[in-house]
Backbone as JSON Lines, residues from 0, in Angstrom:
{"i":0,"aa":"X","n":[8.44,179.11,-68.71],"ca":[9.76,178.6,-69.13],"c":[9.91,177.12,-68.74]}
{"i":1,"aa":"X","n":[9.47,176.91,-67.47],"ca":[9.59,175.46,-66.92],"c":[8.75,174.55,-67.75]}
{"i":2,"aa":"X","n":[7.55,175.02,-68.17],"ca":[6.63,174.21,-69.03],"c":[7.29,173.92,-70.35]}
{"i":3,"aa":"X","n":[7.91,174.92,-71.02],"ca":[8.55,174.7,-72.26],"c":[9.74,173.7,-72.1]}
{"i":4,"aa":"X","n":[10.43,173.74,-71.01],"ca":[11.52,172.82,-70.78],"c":[10.97,171.46,-70.65]}
{"i":5,"aa":"X","n":[9.82,171.22,-69.99],"ca":[9.21,169.86,-69.77],"c":[8.76,169.35,-71.23]}
{"i":6,"aa":"X","n":[8.11,170.3,-72.04],"ca":[7.69,169.87,-73.32],"c":[8.94,169.34,-74.17]}
{"i":7,"aa":"X","n":[9.96,170.21,-74.16],"ca":[11.2,169.82,-74.92],"c":[11.7,168.49,-74.36]}
{"i":8,"aa":"X","n":[11.82,168.27,-73.13],"ca":[12.33,167.15,-72.44],"c":[11.46,165.86,-72.83]}
{"i":9,"aa":"X","n":[10.04,166.0,-72.82],"ca":[9.28,164.93,-73.16],"c":[9.33,164.6,-74.67]}
{"i":10,"aa":"X","n":[9.51,165.59,-75.52],"ca":[9.69,165.43,-76.92],"c":[10.94,164.73,-77.23]}
{"i":11,"aa":"X","n":[12.07,165.09,-76.54],"ca":[13.34,164.48,-76.71],"c":[13.27,162.99,-76.35]}
{"i":12,"aa":"X","n":[12.62,162.63,-75.26],"ca":[12.51,161.28,-74.88],"c":[11.67,160.48,-75.82]}
{"i":13,"aa":"X","n":[10.58,161.05,-76.23],"ca":[9.73,160.19,-77.18],"c":[10.36,160.11,-78.46]}
{"i":14,"aa":"X","n":[11.13,161.02,-78.92],"ca":[11.79,160.96,-80.28],"c":[12.84,159.86,-80.24]}
{"i":15,"aa":"X","n":[13.44,159.65,-79.1],"ca":[14.44,158.59,-78.97],"c":[13.82,157.25,-78.98]}
{"i":16,"aa":"X","n":[12.56,157.1,-78.68],"ca":[11.87,155.83,-78.74],"c":[11.53,155.45,-80.14]}
{"i":17,"aa":"X","n":[11.34,156.41,-81.01],"ca":[10.96,156.2,-82.37],"c":[12.14,155.75,-83.25]}
{"i":18,"aa":"X","n":[13.3,155.86,-82.88],"ca":[14.52,155.46,-83.66],"c":[14.51,153.99,-83.64]}
{"i":19,"aa":"X","n":[14.5,153.47,-84.92],"ca":[14.7,152.03,-85.12],"c":[16.12,151.72,-85.51]}
{"i":20,"aa":"X","n":[16.72,150.76,-84.84],"ca":[18.19,150.46,-85.27],"c":[18.2,149.85,-86.67]}
{"i":21,"aa":"X","n":[19.31,150.12,-87.29],"ca":[19.54,149.5,-88.76],"c":[19.68,147.95,-88.52]}
{"i":22,"aa":"X","n":[19.27,147.27,-89.53],"ca":[19.44,145.81,-89.53],"c":[21.0,145.57,-89.62]}
{"i":23,"aa":"X","n":[21.38,144.38,-89.24],"ca":[22.93,144.07,-89.29],"c":[23.34,144.17,-90.75]}
{"i":24,"aa":"X","n":[24.66,144.45,-90.98],"ca":[25.14,144.61,-92.41],"c":[24.97,143.42,-93.2]}
{"i":25,"aa":"X","n":[25.08,142.23,-92.51],"ca":[24.92,141.02,-93.32],"c":[23.52,140.97,-93.95]}
{"i":26,"aa":"X","n":[22.5,141.38,-93.18],"ca":[21.13,141.41,-93.78],"c":[20.98,142.43,-94.9]}
{"i":27,"aa":"X","n":[21.57,143.6,-94.75],"ca":[21.58,144.54,-95.77],"c":[22.29,144.11,-96.99]}
{"i":28,"aa":"X","n":[23.4,143.37,-96.78],"ca":[24.19,142.87,-98.03],"c":[23.3,141.81,-98.75]}
{"i":29,"aa":"X","n":[22.69,140.92,-97.98],"ca":[21.86,139.8,-98.47],"c":[20.77,140.48,-99.39]}
{"i":30,"aa":"X","n":[20.07,141.47,-98.82],"ca":[18.92,142.1,-99.5],"c":[19.49,142.81,-100.78]}
{"i":31,"aa":"X","n":[20.73,143.53,-100.75],"ca":[21.23,144.07,-101.91],"c":[21.56,142.98,-103.0]}
{"i":32,"aa":"X","n":[22.11,141.87,-102.5],"ca":[22.35,140.75,-103.52],"c":[21.12,140.26,-104.22]}
{"i":33,"aa":"X","n":[20.03,140.12,-103.37],"ca":[18.73,139.56,-103.92],"c":[18.31,140.58,-104.9]}
{"i":34,"aa":"X","n":[18.32,141.8,-104.64],"ca":[17.75,142.76,-105.6],"c":[18.61,142.8,-106.84]}
{"i":35,"aa":"X","n":[19.97,142.66,-106.78],"ca":[20.81,142.51,-107.94],"c":[20.48,141.27,-108.82]}
{"i":36,"aa":"X","n":[20.2,140.2,-108.1],"ca":[19.85,138.96,-108.88],"c":[18.49,139.25,-109.71]}
{"i":37,"aa":"X","n":[17.54,139.85,-109.0],"ca":[16.36,140.15,-109.64],"c":[16.53,141.01,-110.86]}
{"i":38,"aa":"X","n":[17.44,142.02,-110.77],"ca":[17.66,142.9,-111.83],"c":[18.34,142.03,-113.04]}
{"i":39,"aa":"X","n":[19.34,141.25,-112.72],"ca":[20.03,140.47,-113.78],"c":[19.08,139.58,-114.35]}
{"i":40,"aa":"X","n":[18.15,138.86,-113.66],"ca":[17.07,137.99,-114.11],"c":[16.21,138.71,-115.09]}
{"i":41,"aa":"X","n":[15.86,139.95,-114.8],"ca":[15.01,140.78,-115.66],"c":[15.79,141.06,-117.02]}
{"i":42,"aa":"X","n":[17.07,141.32,-116.82],"ca":[17.89,141.66,-118.02],"c":[18.03,140.5,-118.98]}
{"i":43,"aa":"X","n":[18.28,139.35,-118.36],"ca":[18.35,138.06,-119.18],"c":[17.06,137.76,-119.87]}
{"i":44,"aa":"X","n":[15.92,137.94,-119.25],"ca":[14.72,137.65,-119.95],"c":[14.42,138.65,-121.05]}
{"i":45,"aa":"X","n":[14.83,139.88,-120.79],"ca":[14.74,140.98,-121.88],"c":[15.63,140.58,-123.08]}
{"i":46,"aa":"X","n":[16.9,140.13,-122.72],"ca":[17.81,139.74,-123.84],"c":[17.25,138.56,-124.59]}
{"i":47,"aa":"X","n":[16.65,137.59,-124.01],"ca":[16.05,136.44,-124.7],"c":[14.89,136.94,-125.54]}
{"i":48,"aa":"X","n":[14.02,137.76,-125.11],"ca":[12.85,138.23,-125.82],"c":[13.4,139.04,-127.06]}
{"i":49,"aa":"X","n":[14.33,139.97,-126.81],"ca":[14.87,140.76,-127.93],"c":[15.62,139.88,-128.95]}
{"i":50,"aa":"X","n":[16.26,138.92,-128.53],"ca":[17.02,137.91,-129.42],"c":[15.89,137.23,-130.26]}
{"i":51,"aa":"X","n":[14.91,136.68,-129.59],"ca":[13.94,135.89,-130.42],"c":[13.21,136.82,-131.36]}
{"i":52,"aa":"X","n":[12.9,137.96,-130.96],"ca":[12.23,139.01,-131.83],"c":[13.08,139.3,-133.01]}
{"i":53,"aa":"X","n":[14.42,139.51,-132.72],"ca":[15.37,139.86,-133.88],"c":[15.4,138.73,-134.84]}
{"i":54,"aa":"X","n":[15.42,137.51,-134.45],"ca":[15.49,136.44,-135.4],"c":[14.2,136.37,-136.28]}
{"i":55,"aa":"X","n":[13.02,136.58,-135.57],"ca":[11.8,136.55,-136.33],"c":[11.73,137.75,-137.31]}
{"i":56,"aa":"X","n":[12.22,138.91,-136.93],"ca":[12.28,140.08,-137.82],"c":[13.18,139.76,-138.98]}
{"i":57,"aa":"X","n":[14.28,139.12,-138.76],"ca":[15.26,138.81,-139.87],"c":[14.54,137.86,-140.86]}
{"i":58,"aa":"X","n":[13.85,136.95,-140.3],"ca":[13.09,135.94,-141.33],"c":[12.08,136.73,-142.1]}
{"i":59,"aa":"X","n":[11.22,137.43,-141.43],"ca":[10.13,138.04,-142.14],"c":[10.67,139.22,-143.03]}
{"i":60,"aa":"X","n":[11.6,140.03,-142.55],"ca":[12.0,141.23,-143.33],"c":[12.99,140.86,-144.41]}
{"i":61,"aa":"X","n":[13.8,139.79,-144.23],"ca":[14.81,139.45,-145.26],"c":[14.39,138.26,-146.21]}
{"i":62,"aa":"X","n":[13.65,137.32,-145.59],"ca":[13.34,136.13,-146.38],"c":[11.87,136.11,-146.93]}
{"i":63,"aa":"X","n":[11.04,136.53,-146.05],"ca":[9.57,136.36,-146.42],"c":[9.08,137.4,-147.36]}
{"i":64,"aa":"X","n":[9.37,138.76,-147.0],"ca":[8.87,139.83,-147.74],"c":[9.75,140.08,-149.04]}
{"i":65,"aa":"X","n":[11.03,140.01,-148.89],"ca":[11.96,140.28,-150.0],"c":[11.59,141.7,-150.67]}
{"i":66,"aa":"X","n":[11.84,142.69,-149.96],"ca":[11.6,144.05,-150.48],"c":[12.45,144.39,-151.63]}
{"i":67,"aa":"X","n":[11.87,145.14,-152.58],"ca":[12.68,145.42,-153.74],"c":[13.17,146.9,-153.88]}
{"i":68,"aa":"X","n":[12.37,147.84,-153.32],"ca":[12.7,149.22,-153.38],"c":[13.84,149.66,-152.49]}
{"i":69,"aa":"X","n":[14.67,150.58,-152.88],"ca":[15.76,151.03,-152.06],"c":[15.34,151.63,-150.79]}
{"i":70,"aa":"X","n":[14.22,152.4,-150.73],"ca":[13.85,152.97,-149.59],"c":[13.39,151.86,-148.58]}
{"i":71,"aa":"X","n":[12.8,150.86,-148.99],"ca":[12.35,149.71,-148.15],"c":[13.6,149.0,-147.59]}
{"i":72,"aa":"X","n":[14.66,148.81,-148.41],"ca":[15.78,148.16,-147.95],"c":[16.57,149.04,-146.86]}
{"i":73,"aa":"X","n":[16.43,150.33,-147.07],"ca":[17.02,151.16,-145.96],"c":[16.2,151.02,-144.73]}
{"i":74,"aa":"X","n":[14.88,150.96,-144.87],"ca":[14.05,150.73,-143.72],"c":[14.31,149.48,-142.97]}
{"i":75,"aa":"X","n":[14.49,148.39,-143.76],"ca":[14.85,147.1,-143.11],"c":[16.11,147.18,-142.42]}
{"i":76,"aa":"X","n":[17.18,147.88,-143.06],"ca":[18.45,148.03,-142.51],"c":[18.3,148.78,-141.14]}
{"i":77,"aa":"X","n":[17.62,149.85,-141.12],"ca":[17.41,150.69,-139.94],"c":[16.76,149.88,-138.83]}
{"i":78,"aa":"X","n":[15.72,149.07,-139.12],"ca":[15.06,148.33,-138.22],"c":[16.0,147.23,-137.58]}
{"i":79,"aa":"X","n":[16.65,146.61,-138.41],"ca":[17.42,145.4,-137.88],"c":[18.71,145.93,-137.17]}
{"i":80,"aa":"X","n":[19.46,147.05,-137.72],"ca":[20.53,147.5,-137.12],"c":[20.36,148.01,-135.71]}
{"i":81,"aa":"X","n":[19.3,148.86,-135.59],"ca":[19.02,149.46,-134.23],"c":[18.41,148.42,-133.23]}
{"i":82,"aa":"X","n":[17.76,147.4,-133.76],"ca":[17.35,146.39,-132.87],"c":[18.53,145.62,-132.43]}
{"i":83,"aa":"X","n":[19.49,145.33,-133.29],"ca":[20.65,144.62,-132.84],"c":[21.52,145.44,-131.88]}
{"i":84,"aa":"X","n":[21.53,146.7,-132.13],"ca":[22.22,147.64,-131.21],"c":[21.62,147.55,-129.77]}
{"i":85,"aa":"X","n":[20.32,147.57,-129.7],"ca":[19.62,147.39,-128.39],"c":[19.97,146.06,-127.71]}
{"i":86,"aa":"X","n":[20.04,144.98,-128.5],"ca":[20.41,143.71,-127.93],"c":[21.81,143.73,-127.4]}
{"i":87,"aa":"X","n":[22.75,144.31,-128.16],"ca":[24.16,144.45,-127.72],"c":[24.24,145.27,-126.46]}
{"i":88,"aa":"X","n":[23.45,146.38,-126.34],"ca":[23.44,147.13,-125.08],"c":[23.02,146.33,-123.87]}
{"i":89,"aa":"X","n":[21.98,145.52,-124.1],"ca":[21.51,144.63,-122.98],"c":[22.52,143.64,-122.59]}
{"i":90,"aa":"X","n":[23.22,143.09,-123.58],"ca":[24.3,142.11,-123.32],"c":[25.45,142.78,-122.56]}
{"i":91,"aa":"X","n":[25.83,143.98,-122.93],"ca":[26.82,144.76,-122.31],"c":[26.51,144.97,-120.98]}
{"i":92,"aa":"X","n":[25.22,145.39,-120.65],"ca":[24.76,145.63,-119.32],"c":[24.85,144.4,-118.48]}
{"i":93,"aa":"X","n":[24.51,143.25,-118.96],"ca":[24.65,141.96,-118.18],"c":[26.15,141.74,-117.84]}
{"i":94,"aa":"X","n":[27.0,141.97,-118.7],"ca":[28.44,141.77,-118.46],"c":[28.88,142.74,-117.34]}
{"i":95,"aa":"X","n":[28.45,143.96,-117.33],"ca":[28.74,145.01,-116.36],"c":[28.15,144.58,-115.05]}
{"i":96,"aa":"X","n":[27.05,143.93,-115.05],"ca":[26.38,143.49,-113.79],"c":[27.24,142.42,-113.09]}
{"i":97,"aa":"X","n":[27.86,141.64,-113.89],"ca":[28.73,140.59,-113.32],"c":[29.95,141.15,-112.79]}
{"i":98,"aa":"X","n":[30.35,142.32,-113.16],"ca":[31.65,142.95,-112.64],"c":[31.38,143.5,-111.19]}
{"i":99,"aa":"X","n":[30.1,143.63,-110.82],"ca":[29.82,144.07,-109.43],"c":[29.97,142.91,-108.53]}
{"i":100,"aa":"X","n":[31.0,143.08,-107.67],"ca":[31.24,141.96,-106.67],"c":[31.06,142.4,-105.33]}
{"i":101,"aa":"X","n":[30.58,141.46,-104.42],"ca":[30.3,141.76,-103.13],"c":[31.63,141.75,-102.13]}
{"i":102,"aa":"X","n":[32.63,141.14,-102.74],"ca":[33.96,141.03,-101.99],"c":[34.77,142.34,-101.96]}
{"i":103,"aa":"X","n":[34.28,143.33,-102.84],"ca":[35.16,144.55,-102.92],"c":[34.77,145.48,-101.68]}
{"i":104,"aa":"X","n":[35.46,146.55,-101.44],"ca":[35.27,147.43,-100.39],"c":[33.8,148.09,-100.5]}
{"i":105,"aa":"X","n":[33.34,148.55,-99.45],"ca":[31.97,149.11,-99.47],"c":[31.9,150.35,-100.41]}
{"i":106,"aa":"X","n":[32.97,151.15,-100.21],"ca":[32.99,152.42,-101.06],"c":[33.14,152.05,-102.49]}
{"i":107,"aa":"X","n":[33.99,151.16,-102.85],"ca":[34.11,150.75,-104.29],"c":[32.84,150.12,-104.85]}
{"i":108,"aa":"X","n":[32.21,149.31,-103.99],"ca":[31.08,148.64,-104.35],"c":[29.9,149.6,-104.62]}
{"i":109,"aa":"X","n":[29.82,150.65,-103.77],"ca":[28.85,151.75,-103.93],"c":[29.11,152.44,-105.21]}
{"i":110,"aa":"X","n":[30.31,152.79,-105.48],"ca":[30.71,153.49,-106.77],"c":[30.37,152.58,-107.94]}
{"i":111,"aa":"X","n":[30.52,151.36,-107.95],"ca":[30.16,150.45,-109.08],"c":[28.62,150.46,-109.2]}
{"i":112,"aa":"X","n":[27.85,150.31,-108.11],"ca":[26.47,150.29,-108.2],"c":[25.9,151.67,-108.77]}
{"i":113,"aa":"X","n":[26.53,152.74,-108.39],"ca":[26.09,153.99,-108.88],"c":[26.3,154.13,-110.37]}
{"i":114,"aa":"X","n":[27.45,153.69,-110.84],"ca":[27.8,153.73,-112.25],"c":[26.92,152.79,-113.07]}
{"i":115,"aa":"X","n":[26.54,151.64,-112.51],"ca":[25.68,150.68,-113.13],"c":[24.33,151.25,-113.24]}
{"i":116,"aa":"X","n":[23.77,151.85,-112.22],"ca":[22.43,152.48,-112.31],"c":[22.52,153.63,-113.39]}
{"i":117,"aa":"X","n":[23.48,154.39,-113.5],"ca":[23.65,155.35,-114.55],"c":[23.65,154.71,-115.97]}
{"i":118,"aa":"X","n":[24.36,153.52,-116.16],"ca":[24.23,152.8,-117.41],"c":[22.87,152.37,-117.7]}
{"i":119,"aa":"X","n":[22.17,151.83,-116.74],"ca":[20.76,151.28,-116.91],"c":[19.91,152.48,-117.31]}
{"i":120,"aa":"X","n":[20.09,153.64,-116.54],"ca":[19.21,154.76,-116.97],"c":[19.41,155.19,-118.37]}
{"i":121,"aa":"X","n":[20.7,155.23,-118.83],"ca":[21.03,155.6,-120.21],"c":[20.38,154.62,-121.25]}
{"i":122,"aa":"X","n":[20.52,153.35,-120.94],"ca":[19.93,152.34,-121.72],"c":[18.36,152.48,-121.81]}
{"i":123,"aa":"X","n":[17.75,152.64,-120.74],"ca":[16.29,152.72,-120.77],"c":[15.78,154.05,-121.18]}
{"i":124,"aa":"X","n":[16.61,155.1,-121.33],"ca":[16.12,156.38,-121.74],"c":[16.71,156.7,-123.21]}
{"i":125,"aa":"X","n":[17.8,157.22,-123.15],"ca":[18.45,157.69,-124.43],"c":[18.48,156.62,-125.52]}
{"i":126,"aa":"X","n":[19.09,155.47,-125.23],"ca":[19.28,154.4,-126.22],"c":[17.95,153.77,-126.6]}
{"i":127,"aa":"X","n":[17.03,153.55,-125.73],"ca":[15.75,152.96,-126.06],"c":[15.0,153.9,-126.9]}
{"i":128,"aa":"X","n":[14.87,155.14,-126.69],"ca":[14.17,156.1,-127.42],"c":[14.8,156.16,-128.85]}
{"i":129,"aa":"X","n":[16.17,156.2,-128.93],"ca":[16.74,156.25,-130.24],"c":[16.52,154.98,-131.07]}
{"i":130,"aa":"X","n":[16.48,153.77,-130.4],"ca":[16.07,152.52,-131.06],"c":[14.63,152.56,-131.53]}
{"i":131,"aa":"X","n":[13.76,153.01,-130.67],"ca":[12.38,153.02,-131.07],"c":[12.13,154.06,-132.21]}
{"i":132,"aa":"X","n":[12.84,155.12,-132.17],"ca":[12.67,156.11,-133.22],"c":[13.22,155.65,-134.49]}
{"i":133,"aa":"X","n":[14.45,155.0,-134.58],"ca":[14.99,154.49,-135.81],"c":[14.12,153.28,-136.34]}
{"i":134,"aa":"X","n":[13.63,152.46,-135.41],"ca":[12.86,151.34,-135.76],"c":[11.49,151.87,-136.48]}
{"i":135,"aa":"X","n":[10.87,152.84,-135.9],"ca":[9.66,153.39,-136.33],"c":[9.89,154.04,-137.75]}
{"i":136,"aa":"X","n":[10.97,154.76,-137.84],"ca":[11.38,155.39,-139.17],"c":[11.57,154.28,-140.22]}
{"i":137,"aa":"X","n":[12.23,153.18,-139.84],"ca":[12.43,152.09,-140.76],"c":[11.07,151.47,-141.25]}
{"i":138,"aa":"X","n":[10.17,151.34,-140.24],"ca":[8.83,150.84,-140.55],"c":[8.12,151.74,-141.52]}
{"i":139,"aa":"X","n":[8.24,153.02,-141.24],"ca":[7.56,154.06,-142.21],"c":[8.19,153.99,-143.57]}
{"i":140,"aa":"X","n":[9.45,153.64,-143.74],"ca":[10.12,153.58,-145.01],"c":[9.55,152.4,-145.83]}
{"i":141,"aa":"X","n":[8.97,151.36,-145.02],"ca":[8.4,150.23,-145.73],"c":[6.99,150.45,-146.34]}
{"i":142,"aa":"X","n":[6.36,151.42,-145.77],"ca":[4.97,151.62,-146.2],"c":[4.72,151.86,-147.64]}
{"i":143,"aa":"X","n":[5.67,152.69,-148.37],"ca":[5.39,152.9,-149.82],"c":[5.4,151.59,-150.57]}
{"i":144,"aa":"X","n":[6.2,150.65,-150.28],"ca":[6.19,149.38,-150.91],"c":[5.02,148.56,-150.61]}
{"i":145,"aa":"X","n":[4.65,148.58,-149.32],"ca":[3.47,147.94,-148.96],"c":[2.12,148.37,-149.64]}
{"i":146,"aa":"X","n":[2.26,149.75,-149.88],"ca":[1.11,150.35,-150.56],"c":[0.86,149.78,-152.03]}
{"i":147,"aa":"X","n":[1.97,149.28,-152.6],"ca":[1.78,148.81,-153.91],"c":[1.04,147.41,-153.99]}
{"i":148,"aa":"X","n":[1.04,146.79,-152.83],"ca":[0.53,145.42,-152.78],"c":[-0.71,145.3,-151.93]}
{"i":149,"aa":"X","n":[-1.05,146.35,-151.17],"ca":[-2.25,146.31,-150.26],"c":[-3.18,147.45,-150.54]}
{"i":150,"aa":"X","n":[-4.48,147.17,-150.17],"ca":[-5.47,148.26,-150.34],"c":[-5.2,149.28,-149.22]}
{"i":151,"aa":"X","n":[-5.8,150.41,-149.42],"ca":[-5.61,151.51,-148.45],"c":[-6.18,151.09,-147.11]}
{"i":152,"aa":"X","n":[-7.33,150.34,-147.02],"ca":[-7.83,149.82,-145.75],"c":[-6.79,149.01,-144.96]}
{"i":153,"aa":"X","n":[-6.22,148.04,-145.7],"ca":[-5.31,147.09,-145.1],"c":[-4.04,147.82,-144.58]}
{"i":154,"aa":"X","n":[-3.6,148.81,-145.43],"ca":[-2.38,149.52,-145.09],"c":[-2.67,150.26,-143.87]}
{"i":155,"aa":"X","n":[-3.79,150.97,-143.74],"ca":[-4.12,151.71,-142.47],"c":[-4.17,150.82,-141.26]}
{"i":156,"aa":"X","n":[-4.81,149.57,-141.52],"ca":[-5.0,148.6,-140.51],"c":[-3.51,148.15,-140.04]}
{"i":157,"aa":"X","n":[-2.64,147.93,-140.92],"ca":[-1.36,147.47,-140.65],"c":[-0.57,148.6,-139.82]}
{"i":158,"aa":"X","n":[-0.64,149.83,-140.25],"ca":[-0.02,150.91,-139.59],"c":[-0.61,151.04,-138.12]}
{"i":159,"aa":"X","n":[-1.97,150.88,-137.97],"ca":[-2.56,151.06,-136.65],"c":[-2.11,149.87,-135.79]}
{"i":160,"aa":"X","n":[-1.98,148.72,-136.39],"ca":[-1.49,147.49,-135.72],"c":[-0.08,147.65,-135.26]}
{"i":161,"aa":"X","n":[0.56,148.61,-135.78],"ca":[2.08,148.85,-135.38],"c":[1.93,149.81,-134.13]}
{"i":162,"aa":"X","n":[1.25,150.84,-134.29],"ca":[1.33,151.89,-133.27],"c":[0.47,151.54,-132.0]}
{"i":163,"aa":"X","n":[-0.73,151.03,-132.15],"ca":[-1.55,150.78,-131.01],"c":[-0.95,149.76,-130.13]}
{"i":164,"aa":"X","n":[-0.66,148.59,-130.54],"ca":[0.03,147.62,-129.67],"c":[1.44,148.1,-129.17]}
{"i":165,"aa":"X","n":[2.08,148.91,-129.96],"ca":[3.33,149.48,-129.65],"c":[3.27,150.32,-128.4]}
{"i":166,"aa":"X","n":[2.23,151.21,-128.41],"ca":[2.01,152.04,-127.24],"c":[1.66,151.21,-125.9]}
{"i":167,"aa":"X","n":[0.76,150.23,-126.17],"ca":[0.41,149.44,-125.05],"c":[1.56,148.67,-124.49]}
{"i":168,"aa":"X","n":[2.39,148.08,-125.37],"ca":[3.59,147.29,-124.89],"c":[4.55,148.26,-124.24]}
{"i":169,"aa":"X","n":[4.76,149.46,-124.84],"ca":[5.64,150.4,-124.17],"c":[5.22,150.71,-122.77]}
{"i":170,"aa":"X","n":[3.98,150.89,-122.43],"ca":[3.44,151.15,-121.15],"c":[3.69,149.96,-120.22]}
{"i":171,"aa":"X","n":[3.47,148.75,-120.67],"ca":[3.71,147.59,-119.94],"c":[5.18,147.4,-119.61]}
{"i":172,"aa":"X","n":[6.01,147.61,-120.64],"ca":[7.44,147.39,-120.42],"c":[8.0,148.52,-119.45]}
{"i":173,"aa":"X","n":[7.42,149.71,-119.65],"ca":[7.87,150.83,-118.75],"c":[7.65,150.51,-117.29]}
{"i":174,"aa":"X","n":[6.57,149.85,-116.93],"ca":[6.26,149.43,-115.58],"c":[7.37,148.53,-115.06]}
{"i":175,"aa":"X","n":[7.75,147.56,-115.8],"ca":[8.88,146.66,-115.39],"c":[10.21,147.38,-115.29]}
{"i":176,"aa":"X","n":[10.44,148.29,-116.22],"ca":[11.68,149.03,-116.2],"c":[11.71,149.89,-114.95]}
{"i":177,"aa":"X","n":[10.7,150.53,-114.59],"ca":[10.6,151.3,-113.35],"c":[10.81,150.51,-112.13]}
{"i":178,"aa":"X","n":[10.32,149.27,-112.11],"ca":[10.59,148.35,-111.02],"c":[12.08,148.02,-110.9]}
{"i":179,"aa":"X","n":[12.63,147.73,-111.97],"ca":[14.12,147.45,-112.11],"c":[14.91,148.6,-111.59]}
{"i":180,"aa":"X","n":[14.56,149.83,-112.05],"ca":[15.41,150.98,-111.58],"c":[15.17,151.31,-110.16]}
{"i":181,"aa":"X","n":[13.96,151.11,-109.65],"ca":[13.57,151.32,-108.29],"c":[14.49,150.3,-107.42]}
{"i":182,"aa":"X","n":[14.58,149.05,-107.87],"ca":[15.46,148.05,-107.06],"c":[16.8,148.36,-107.09]}
{"i":183,"aa":"X","n":[17.38,148.91,-108.19],"ca":[18.72,149.39,-108.27],"c":[18.99,150.5,-107.37]}
{"i":184,"aa":"X","n":[18.03,151.41,-107.29],"ca":[18.21,152.53,-106.35],"c":[18.12,152.04,-104.97]}
{"i":185,"aa":"X","n":[17.36,151.01,-104.66],"ca":[17.26,150.47,-103.24],"c":[18.62,149.88,-102.9]}
{"i":186,"aa":"X","n":[19.27,149.16,-103.92],"ca":[20.59,148.57,-103.71],"c":[21.58,149.63,-103.27]}
{"i":187,"aa":"X","n":[21.51,150.75,-104.0],"ca":[22.51,151.88,-103.63],"c":[22.24,152.39,-102.13]}
{"i":188,"aa":"X","n":[20.79,152.57,-101.91],"ca":[20.55,152.99,-100.47],"c":[20.88,151.99,-99.5]}
{"i":189,"aa":"X","n":[20.82,150.71,-99.74],"ca":[21.31,149.75,-98.79],"c":[22.74,149.78,-98.58]}
{"i":190,"aa":"X","n":[23.59,149.98,-99.7],"ca":[24.94,150.11,-99.51],"c":[25.44,151.36,-98.85]}
{"i":191,"aa":"X","n":[24.64,152.4,-99.02],"ca":[24.9,153.68,-98.19],"c":[24.72,153.45,-96.76]}
{"i":192,"aa":"X","n":[23.69,152.6,-96.39],"ca":[23.47,152.32,-94.98],"c":[24.64,151.53,-94.44]}
{"i":193,"aa":"X","n":[25.18,150.58,-95.22],"ca":[26.19,149.73,-94.73],"c":[27.42,150.58,-94.43]}
{"i":194,"aa":"X","n":[27.75,151.54,-95.41],"ca":[28.88,152.42,-95.24],"c":[28.67,153.32,-93.95]}
{"i":195,"aa":"X","n":[27.48,153.68,-93.76],"ca":[27.06,154.47,-92.54],"c":[27.04,155.84,-92.71]}
C-alpha cells in the first residue's frame, strides 16, 4: 500500500510539471485576429477570381457563342445564375466577417465566430455543391448544340476538358477551403481559451 501511495504521489508531482500555462489573453486575441484576417483575405481573393470568371463566362456564353436552341439558352441561364449566386454568397460572407468585432464581450464574440463558421460550412458544402451541380447541368444542356458544329472527337475532348480539370481544380480548392475552415475552428478554440 505504501508503494502504491508513493507511485500516486510521484505521478501527481510529475503531472503537475507537464501543465503549460495558457498564453496571455492579449496574445490569444492577436492570434485570433490574425487568423480572421487570413480567412478574409482568402475570401476576397476567391471573390475576385469568381468575379473575373463570371465576366469571362458572360462574354463567351452570351456574346461569342450566341446559342440558338432553347435548351442551350436554359443551360447558359443555369450556369450564369448559379455562378452569380455563388459570388453573392461569398460577398455576403465577407460582410458577415466584418460584423465580427474584437471589442464585443468574449461570449458574444464566441457566438459570432461559431455562427460565422456555420455559415462558411454551408457555403463550402451545400451551396457549393448546388452551384457545381447546376453549372454542370447547364454545361450538359449546351452539348446538343455544340454537337451540331463539332465532330464527335472534339465534342468528347471538350467534355473531357470540362470534367478532368474540374476534378483537379476541385481537389486543389478543397485543400484551401479545409485550411480556411481549420483556421476558423482555431479562432473558436482560442476564444474558448480566453473565456476560460
